[in-house]
C-alpha positions as CSV (number, residue, x, y, z in Angstrom):
1,X,-180.8,70.6,-16.9
2,X,-178.0,69.4,-19.4
3,X,-174.9,68.8,-17.8
4,X,-172.3,71.8,-18.2
5,X,-169.7,71.6,-21.2
6,X,-166.3,72.6,-21.7
7,X,-166.0,75.3,-24.3
8,X,-162.7,75.3,-26.2
9,X,-161.6,78.8,-26.0
10,X,-159.0,79.9,-24.0
11,X,-156.4,82.6,-23.5
12,X,-154.2,81.0,-21.2
13,X,-150.2,80.6,-21.4
14,X,-150.7,77.0,-21.4
15,X,-152.9,77.1,-24.0
16,X,-151.5,74.1,-26.2
17,X,-151.6,71.9,-22.9
18,X,-154.7,73.0,-22.1
19,X,-156.5,73.3,-25.2
20,X,-155.6,69.2,-25.9
21,X,-156.8,68.7,-22.4
22,X,-160.0,70.1,-23.3
23,X,-160.9,68.1,-26.4
24,X,-159.7,65.1,-24.5
25,X,-161.9,66.1,-22.1
26,X,-164.7,66.5,-24.8
27,X,-164.1,63.3,-26.4
28,X,-164.5,61.5,-23.3
29,X,-161.0,60.7,-22.4
30,X,-161.7,62.1,-18.9
31,X,-158.3,60.7,-17.0
32,X,-156.1,62.2,-19.5
33,X,-157.8,65.7,-19.3
34,X,-157.8,65.2,-15.2
35,X,-154.1,64.8,-15.6
36,X,-153.2,67.9,-17.3
37,X,-155.7,70.1,-15.3
38,X,-153.8,68.7,-12.0
39,X,-150.3,69.1,-13.5
40,X,-151.2,73.2,-15.0
41,X,-152.3,73.9,-11.6
42,X,-149.8,72.3,-9.4
43,X,-147.5,74.8,-11.6
44,X,-150.0,78.0,-11.5
45,X,-153.0,77.4,-8.7
46,X,-154.4,80.4,-10.0
47,X,-154.7,79.5,-13.7
48,X,-158.2,80.5,-14.4
49,X,-158.9,78.1,-17.6
50,X,-157.2,74.8,-16.0
51,X,-159.5,76.2,-12.7
52,X,-162.9,76.3,-14.6
53,X,-162.6,73.0,-16.7
54,X,-161.0,71.3,-13.5
55,X,-163.8,72.2,-11.7
56,X,-166.2,70.7,-14.5
57,X,-164.2,67.4,-14.1
58,X,-165.0,67.6,-10.4
59,X,-168.4,67.7,-10.9
60,X,-168.6,65.3,-13.5
61,X,-166.7,62.9,-11.1
62,X,-169.3,63.7,-8.5
63,X,-167.2,65.8,-6.5
64,X,-169.7,68.8,-6.2
65,X,-168.1,70.6,-3.1
66,X,-164.6,71.0,-4.9
67,X,-165.9,72.0,-8.1
68,X,-167.8,74.7,-6.6
69,X,-164.7,75.9,-5.1
70,X,-162.5,75.7,-8.3
71,X,-165.4,77.6,-10.3
72,X,-166.1,80.1,-8.2
73,X,-162.6,81.0,-8.1
74,X,-162.3,81.0,-12.0
75,X,-164.7,83.3,-12.3
76,X,-163.6,85.6,-9.8
77,X,-160.7,85.4,-12.0
78,X,-162.5,86.2,-14.9
79,X,-165.3,88.1,-13.8
80,X,-166.8,89.0,-17.6
81,X,-166.7,85.3,-18.6
82,X,-170.7,84.7,-19.1
83,X,-170.1,81.0,-20.3
84,X,-168.4,80.5,-16.7
85,X,-171.1,81.8,-14.5
86,X,-173.6,79.9,-16.7
87,X,-171.7,76.5,-16.0
88,X,-171.1,77.9,-12.1
89,X,-175.4,77.9,-12.6
90,X,-175.5,74.4,-13.9
91,X,-173.6,72.7,-11.1
92,X,-175.2,75.2,-8.4
93,X,-178.6,73.5,-10.1
94,X,-177.4,70.0,-10.4
95,X,-176.9,69.6,-6.7
96,X,-180.2,71.5,-5.5
97,X,-178.6,75.0,-4.7
98,X,-181.7,76.9,-6.9
99,X,-181.1,80.1,-5.2
100,X,-177.1,80.4,-5.8
101,X,-178.0,79.0,-9.2
102,X,-180.1,81.8,-9.8
103,X,-177.4,84.0,-8.9
104,X,-174.9,82.7,-10.9
105,X,-177.3,82.7,-14.1
106,X,-178.2,86.3,-13.2
107,X,-174.2,87.3,-13.1
108,X,-174.1,85.5,-16.8
109,X,-177.1,87.6,-18.2
110,X,-175.4,90.9,-16.6
111,X,-172.8,90.2,-19.5
112,X,-174.9,88.6,-22.2
113,X,-178.0,90.0,-21.6
114,X,-179.9,88.2,-24.9
115,X,-178.5,84.5,-24.1
116,X,-181.8,82.6,-24.3
117,X,-180.5,79.7,-23.1
118,X,-179.3,81.5,-19.7
119,X,-183.0,82.9,-19.3
120,X,-184.5,79.3,-19.8
121,X,-181.8,78.7,-16.9
122,X,-182.6,81.1,-14.8
123,X,-186.2,80.4,-14.9
124,X,-185.8,76.6,-14.1
125,X,-184.0,77.4,-11.1
126,X,-186.7,80.4,-10.1
127,X,-189.5,77.4,-10.8
128,X,-187.6,74.9,-8.5
129,X,-188.1,77.9,-6.0
130,X,-191.7,78.2,-6.2
131,X,-191.0,81.7,-7.7
132,X,-193.3,81.0,-10.3
133,X,-193.9,84.7,-11.5
134,X,-190.3,85.6,-12.2
135,X,-189.5,82.1,-13.8
136,X,-192.9,82.9,-15.9
137,X,-191.2,86.1,-16.7
138,X,-187.4,84.7,-17.6
139,X,-188.9,81.9,-19.9
140,X,-190.9,84.6,-21.9
141,X,-187.8,86.6,-22.2
142,X,-186.1,83.6,-23.7
143,X,-188.6,83.1,-26.5
144,X,-188.6,86.5,-27.0
145,X,-185.0,86.0,-28.1
146,X,-185.4,82.6,-29.4
147,X,-189.1,82.3,-30.5
148,X,-188.7,78.4,-31.3
149,X,-186.9,77.4,-28.7
150,X,-188.4,74.2,-27.5
151,X,-187.6,74.0,-23.6
152,X,-188.8,77.7,-22.6
153,X,-192.1,77.2,-24.5
154,X,-193.1,73.8,-22.7
155,X,-192.2,75.3,-19.5
156,X,-194.6,78.2,-20.0
157,X,-197.0,75.5,-20.9
158,X,-196.9,73.9,-17.7
159,X,-196.5,77.1,-15.4
160,X,-199.7,78.8,-17.0
161,X,-201.9,75.1,-17.2
162,X,-200.5,74.9,-13.1
163,X,-201.7,78.5,-12.5
164,X,-205.4,77.5,-14.3
165,X,-204.8,80.1,-17.1
166,X,-206.0,77.7,-20.0
167,X,-205.5,80.0,-22.5
168,X,-202.2,81.0,-22.3
169,X,-200.9,77.4,-21.7
170,X,-202.8,76.6,-24.4
171,X,-200.6,79.1,-26.6
172,X,-197.1,78.0,-25.2
173,X,-198.3,73.9,-25.8
174,X,-199.3,75.0,-29.5
175,X,-196.3,76.8,-30.4
176,X,-194.3,73.9,-29.0
177,X,-196.5,71.3,-30.6
178,X,-196.2,72.8,-34.0
179,X,-192.2,72.6,-34.0
180,X,-190.2,70.2,-36.2
181,X,-190.1,67.1,-36.2
182,X,-193.9,66.4,-37.5
183,X,-192.8,62.4,-37.6
184,X,-195.2,60.9,-34.7
185,X,-197.8,63.7,-34.4
186,X,-201.6,64.0,-35.2
187,X,-202.0,65.8,-38.1
188,X,-205.5,66.9,-36.4
189,X,-203.4,68.6,-33.4
190,X,-201.2,69.8,-35.6
191,X,-204.0,71.9,-37.8
192,X,-205.5,72.7,-34.5
193,X,-202.5,74.5,-33.0
194,X,-201.6,76.1,-35.9
195,X,-205.4,77.3,-35.9
196,X,-204.9,78.6,-32.5
197,X,-201.7,80.5,-33.2
198,X,-203.5,82.4,-36.4
199,X,-201.4,80.3,-38.8
200,X,-204.5,79.4,-40.9
201,X,-202.2,78.7,-44.4
202,X,-200.4,76.3,-42.2
203,X,-203.3,74.8,-40.2
204,X,-204.2,74.3,-44.0
205,X,-201.4,72.3,-45.3
206,X,-201.8,69.9,-42.2
207,X,-205.5,69.2,-42.5
208,X,-204.3,68.6,-46.3
209,X,-201.6,66.1,-45.2
210,X,-204.3,64.9,-42.9
211,X,-206.8,64.2,-45.8
212,X,-204.3,62.5,-47.8
213,X,-203.3,60.0,-45.3
214,X,-207.2,59.2,-44.5
215,X,-209.3,60.4,-48.1
216,X,-212.6,59.4,-46.3
217,X,-212.3,60.9,-43.0
218,X,-215.3,63.6,-42.8
219,X,-213.5,65.8,-40.3
220,X,-210.0,66.5,-42.2
221,X,-212.1,67.4,-45.3
222,X,-214.7,70.1,-43.3
223,X,-211.5,71.4,-41.4
224,X,-209.5,71.4,-44.5
225,X,-212.2,73.6,-46.4
226,X,-212.6,75.8,-43.3
227,X,-209.4,76.7,-43.5
228,X,-208.4,76.8,-46.8
229,X,-211.8,78.4,-47.9
230,X,-211.7,76.0,-51.0
231,X,-214.7,74.0,-51.4
232,X,-217.0,74.9,-48.7
233,X,-220.2,73.7,-48.3
234,X,-223.4,74.6,-47.4
235,X,-223.4,73.0,-43.7
236,X,-221.3,70.7,-41.9
237,X,-222.1,66.8,-43.5
238,X,-223.9,64.3,-41.0
239,X,-220.6,62.1,-41.1
240,X,-218.6,65.4,-39.8
241,X,-221.2,65.8,-37.0
242,X,-221.4,62.0,-35.6
243,X,-217.7,61.5,-36.1
244,X,-216.6,64.8,-34.4
245,X,-218.9,64.3,-31.6
246,X,-218.9,61.0,-30.8
247,X,-215.2,61.6,-30.3
248,X,-215.3,64.2,-27.8
249,X,-218.4,62.9,-25.9
250,X,-216.7,61.9,-22.3
251,X,-214.7,65.6,-22.3
252,X,-217.1,67.5,-24.2
253,X,-219.0,69.2,-21.1
254,X,-215.5,69.7,-19.1
255,X,-213.7,71.4,-21.9
256,X,-216.8,73.7,-22.9
257,X,-217.8,74.9,-19.4
258,X,-214.5,75.1,-17.6
259,X,-212.1,75.5,-20.4
260,X,-213.8,77.7,-23.0
261,X,-216.4,79.5,-20.6
262,X,-219.9,78.0,-22.8
263,X,-222.5,80.0,-21.9
264,X,-225.0,78.7,-24.8
265,X,-227.4,76.5,-22.2
266,X,-227.6,79.3,-19.8
267,X,-228.7,81.7,-22.5
268,X,-231.4,79.1,-23.9
269,X,-232.6,79.4,-20.4
270,X,-232.9,83.3,-20.4
271,X,-234.4,83.1,-23.6
272,X,-236.9,80.5,-22.5
273,X,-237.9,82.3,-19.6
274,X,-238.5,85.5,-21.6
275,X,-241.8,83.7,-23.1
276,X,-242.6,81.2,-20.8
277,X,-246.0,82.0,-18.5
278,X,-246.0,78.7,-16.2
279,X,-244.1,75.4,-15.3
280,X,-244.2,72.5,-17.7
281,X,-246.2,74.6,-20.1
282,X,-244.1,73.2,-23.1
283,X,-244.0,70.3,-25.4
284,X,-240.3,71.2,-26.2
285,X,-238.0,69.6,-28.6
286,X,-234.0,70.5,-28.0
287,X,-232.3,70.0,-31.4
288,X,-228.8,69.3,-31.4
289,X,-229.2,68.5,-27.6
290,X,-225.6,66.8,-27.3
291,X,-225.3,65.5,-23.7
292,X,-228.0,67.4,-22.5
293,X,-226.5,70.5,-21.0
294,X,-229.7,72.6,-22.1
295,X,-231.8,69.9,-20.1
296,X,-231.8,71.7,-16.4
297,X,-233.0,74.6,-18.1
298,X,-235.7,73.7,-20.2
299,X,-237.0,70.7,-17.9
300,X,-238.9,73.2,-15.2
301,X,-240.9,74.7,-18.2
302,X,-241.7,71.3,-20.2
303,X,-244.1,68.8,-19.5
304,X,-242.6,66.6,-22.4
305,X,-239.2,67.4,-23.7
306,X,-237.3,65.5,-26.1
307,X,-233.9,66.0,-27.6
308,X,-232.2,65.1,-31.1
309,X,-228.9,64.7,-32.0
310,X,-226.9,63.2,-34.6
311,X,-223.7,61.6,-32.3
312,X,-225.1,58.5,-30.6
313,X,-222.5,58.8,-27.7
314,X,-223.6,62.3,-26.9
315,X,-227.4,61.1,-26.5
316,X,-225.9,58.2,-24.0
317,X,-224.8,61.2,-21.7
318,X,-228.0,63.1,-22.0
319,X,-230.1,60.1,-21.2
320,X,-227.8,59.7,-18.1
321,X,-229.1,63.2,-17.0
322,X,-233.0,61.6,-16.6
323,X,-234.0,65.2,-17.8
324,X,-235.2,63.9,-21.2
325,X,-238.4,62.1,-22.0
326,X,-237.3,61.2,-25.5
327,X,-233.7,61.1,-27.2
328,X,-233.4,60.2,-30.9
329,X,-230.7,59.8,-33.1
330,X,-231.7,62.0,-36.1
331,X,-230.6,64.4,-38.7
332,X,-232.8,67.3,-37.0
333,X,-234.3,68.5,-40.1
334,X,-235.7,65.3,-41.3
335,X,-236.9,64.7,-37.5
336,X,-238.7,68.0,-37.6
337,X,-240.4,67.5,-41.0
338,X,-241.5,64.1,-39.5
339,X,-243.3,65.9,-36.4
340,X,-245.4,68.4,-38.1
341,X,-247.1,71.1,-35.6
342,X,-246.1,68.8,-32.7
343,X,-244.8,71.1,-30.3
344,X,-244.5,74.4,-28.5
345,X,-241.0,74.9,-28.0
346,X,-237.7,74.2,-30.1
347,X,-234.3,75.2,-29.2
348,X,-230.8,74.9,-30.3
349,X,-227.7,76.1,-28.6
350,X,-224.8,75.9,-30.8
351,X,-226.2,73.7,-33.5
352,X,-226.8,76.6,-36.0
353,X,-223.4,77.2,-36.2
354,X,-223.1,73.8,-38.2
355,X,-225.5,74.7,-40.5
356,X,-224.4,77.7,-43.5
357,X,-227.5,78.1,-45.3
358,X,-230.2,78.0,-42.7
359,X,-233.0,77.3,-45.0
360,X,-233.9,74.2,-44.8
361,X,-233.6,74.4,-41.0
362,X,-235.9,77.0,-40.1
363,X,-238.4,75.8,-42.5
364,X,-238.3,72.2,-40.4
365,X,-238.5,74.5,-37.2
366,X,-242.2,76.5,-38.8
367,X,-242.8,73.0,-39.6
368,X,-242.8,71.4,-36.5
369,X,-243.9,74.4,-34.2
370,X,-247.2,75.2,-33.4
371,X,-248.7,78.8,-34.4
372,X,-247.8,80.7,-31.3
373,X,-245.0,78.5,-30.7
374,X,-241.5,79.4,-29.9
375,X,-238.0,78.8,-31.1
376,X,-235.0,80.0,-28.9
377,X,-231.5,80.1,-30.4
378,X,-227.7,81.3,-30.5
379,X,-226.0,81.8,-33.6
380,X,-222.2,83.0,-34.0
381,X,-222.4,86.4,-35.6
382,X,-220.0,87.3,-38.6
383,X,-217.1,90.2,-37.9
384,X,-215.8,92.7,-40.0
385,X,-213.1,90.3,-40.7
386,X,-215.0,87.5,-42.2
387,X,-215.2,86.6,-46.0
388,X,-219.3,86.7,-46.6
389,X,-221.1,84.9,-48.7
390,X,-224.9,84.8,-49.0
391,X,-225.0,86.4,-45.6
392,X,-223.2,83.6,-43.7
393,X,-219.2,82.0,-43.8
394,X,-217.5,78.6,-42.7
395,X,-215.0,80.1,-40.0
396,X,-211.5,78.5,-40.0
397,X,-212.9,76.7,-36.4
398,X,-215.0,74.8,-38.3
399,X,-218.4,76.3,-37.2
400,X,-220.8,79.0,-39.5
401,X,-221.2,82.4,-38.7
402,X,-224.4,84.2,-39.8
403,X,-225.3,88.0,-40.4
404,X,-228.0,89.2,-37.9
405,X,-229.9,90.7,-41.5
406,X,-229.8,87.4,-42.8
407,X,-230.9,85.4,-39.9
408,X,-234.0,87.6,-39.4
409,X,-235.0,87.8,-43.1
410,X,-234.8,84.2,-43.3
411,X,-237.0,84.0,-40.2
412,X,-239.7,86.3,-41.5
413,X,-239.6,84.1,-44.9
414,X,-240.7,81.3,-42.9
415,X,-243.9,82.7,-40.7
416,X,-241.0,83.2,-38.0
417,X,-241.3,86.5,-36.3
418,X,-238.2,87.5,-34.0
419,X,-239.5,89.1,-30.7
420,X,-236.0,89.2,-28.3
421,X,-232.8,89.4,-30.0
422,X,-229.5,90.0,-28.0
423,X,-225.6,90.3,-29.0
424,X,-223.9,87.9,-26.5
425,X,-220.8,86.4,-25.7
426,X,-220.9,82.2,-26.1
427,X,-217.8,81.4,-25.1
428,X,-214.1,82.0,-25.7
429,X,-211.5,80.8,-28.2
430,X,-207.9,81.8,-28.9
431,X,-208.3,84.1,-26.1
432,X,-210.7,86.1,-27.3
433,X,-214.8,86.2,-27.0
434,X,-216.7,84.7,-29.3
435,X,-219.5,87.1,-30.4
436,X,-223.1,85.9,-31.0
437,X,-226.4,86.3,-30.5
438,X,-229.8,85.0,-28.8
439,X,-232.7,84.9,-30.9
440,X,-236.4,84.1,-29.7
441,X,-239.0,84.1,-32.3
442,X,-242.6,82.8,-32.6
443,X,-244.5,80.6,-34.8
444,X,-247.2,83.6,-36.5
């Protein structure tokens, strides 16, 4: 909470003397200012301007009880001076009298209801009292008036995070993070923040700046394509996948399962349950297995369970589960083509989202499956807002979305008959459900 600052406005008959004193006060010549305040008050003990600024001087000198007495009297003499009520609130706040501070801020807002700084002060006082819902309302009012007011944005991010509302917390944290200055900030996080806020042109600018500073960075290149829709690749590069997921191996599961409500593995489990007829029935390959989140759903149905992924650090996490018989670091289409007719079940939870053109991966799946084997996978689906080419698009999230008809047609072209398909919510992102589909296809 900032120290109260004197205002230079005054309508006192002692105007000339007090203006000079206030100028001295603001310049740090405190003894000079005090002498004038005391002299004026000796002549007129209820001179409001002298009372107010002497009260501020007393507070700054650590004489808080005397300060409050002078400030309250000044405000009583000039009850329509919002700035003086706010100063009184600041003094109460500084000495830990938060209820009194909130009352003074409320009096200021009765006079100037559109002062975002006072709304912020009121929220801070309410927060100190544990009145968090009221504090949130005050801070939100502050940012309605001044959308880029950093202190209130930060308070809102912290309060929503403490309340467990990760989406709202992220919204306000992102609004705070993208405010200038940009020096010392991660261009990646700036881009992610702009994406979260739906400001895609600015997200693209951030990724462009990141790529300019790191021309060989595959994540910067991929995200620039996603947000700008320029030079869009038909699939995410191997370097992007490896770099992206190796960096997030430690926090991947926590972020997906708890922050984003990720349902991919459980949906895969549901799909496999639809075709399984006995325990330990399948030789299974989990493609894009990541940290092994699908393992607990696949192990009961699999007499042999293999996992394939490009991110070595993710595979280390999968190995630690003890659920997989074999794990291999490889590009999944190459791996599948090297093992023709070697399994009964292929699963892919949120793996197709890194492929736009599914031709090669579906061909590889058809190659690795024995006749009668099954392919269980999820995709994110196109929405009416998506710009579509060839049945899929690269969304600004960096993930590919696919059309339902495109997926079904391509499955059929490779001898994979869709025996089950269902619209599903895969996760939450940007405070919205991410629409997807669960497919179960059988190798003919």
